[in-house]
C-alpha positions in Angstrom: 22.3 -15.5 -6.4 20.2 -18.4 -5.9 16.9 -18.0 -3.7 15.5 -21.0 -2.8 12.2 -21.8 -4.1 10.4 -21.3 -0.9 11.9 -18.3 -0.1 11.2 -16.9 -3.6 7.8 -18.0 -3.4 7.0 -16.5 -0.1 8.6 -12.7 -1.7 6.4 -13.2 -4.6 3.1 -13.9 -2.5 4.0 -10.9 0.0 4.3 -8.9 -3.0 1.2 -9.8 -4.3 -0.4 -9.2 -0.9 1.0 -5.7 -0.5 -0.2 -4.9 -4.2 -3.9 -5.9 -3.6 -3.5 -3.6 0.0 -2.1 -0.8 -2.0 -4.9 -1.0 -4.8 -7.7 -1.1 -2.3 -5.8 1.7 -0.5 -5.8 3.8 -3.6 -9.6 3.3 -4.0 -10.2 4.4 -0.6 -7.9 7.6 -0.9 -10.5 8.4 -4.0 -13.5 7.6 -2.3 -13.2 8.5 1.3 -11.6 11.1 3.6 -10.4 8.1 6.0 -7.4 9.0 7.6 -3.9 7.5 6.4 -3.7 5.4 9.5 -7.3 4.3 9.2 -6.4 3.0 5.8 -3.4 1.2 6.4 -5.2 -0.4 9.6 -8.2 -1.3 7.0 -5.6 -2.8 4.2 -3.6 -5.0 7.2 -0.7 -3.0 7.5 -0.6 -1.9 11.1 2.2 0.9 10.8 1.8 4.0 9.1 5.2 4.4 8.5 5.6 0.9 6.6 2.5 1.8 4.8 3.5 4.8 3.6 7.2 3.0 2.4 5.1 0.4 1.0 2.6 2.7 -1.0 5.4 5.0 -2.2 7.6 1.9 -3.5 4.4 0.8 -5.5 2.7 4.0 -6.6 5.9 6.5 -6.6 4.4 9.1 -4.3 3.6 9.2 -0.8 0.0 8.6 0.5 -0.7 12.1 1.3 0.4 13.3 -2.4 -1.5 10.7 -3.9 -4.9 11.7 -1.6 -4.0 15.6 -2.7 -3.6 14.8 -6.3 -6.7 12.7 -6.6 -9.3 14.3 -4.3 -12.7 14.8 -5.6 -13.8 18.5 -5.6 
């Protein structure tokens, strides 16, 4: 399937922006006890459900699971 350069470029930029947000969220989960919704808002995704989908697609687990596995004692 052919994807026009403009659409392909938009997709690449969107994926990159999402990955930057996920990386920031991962750090926030480890460093803080901020709620998942507040972290989603902080990284620019105003919908917690959408944030969870993006996070799970990128990391392979839900934000809640990631936080639980990476909590500081």
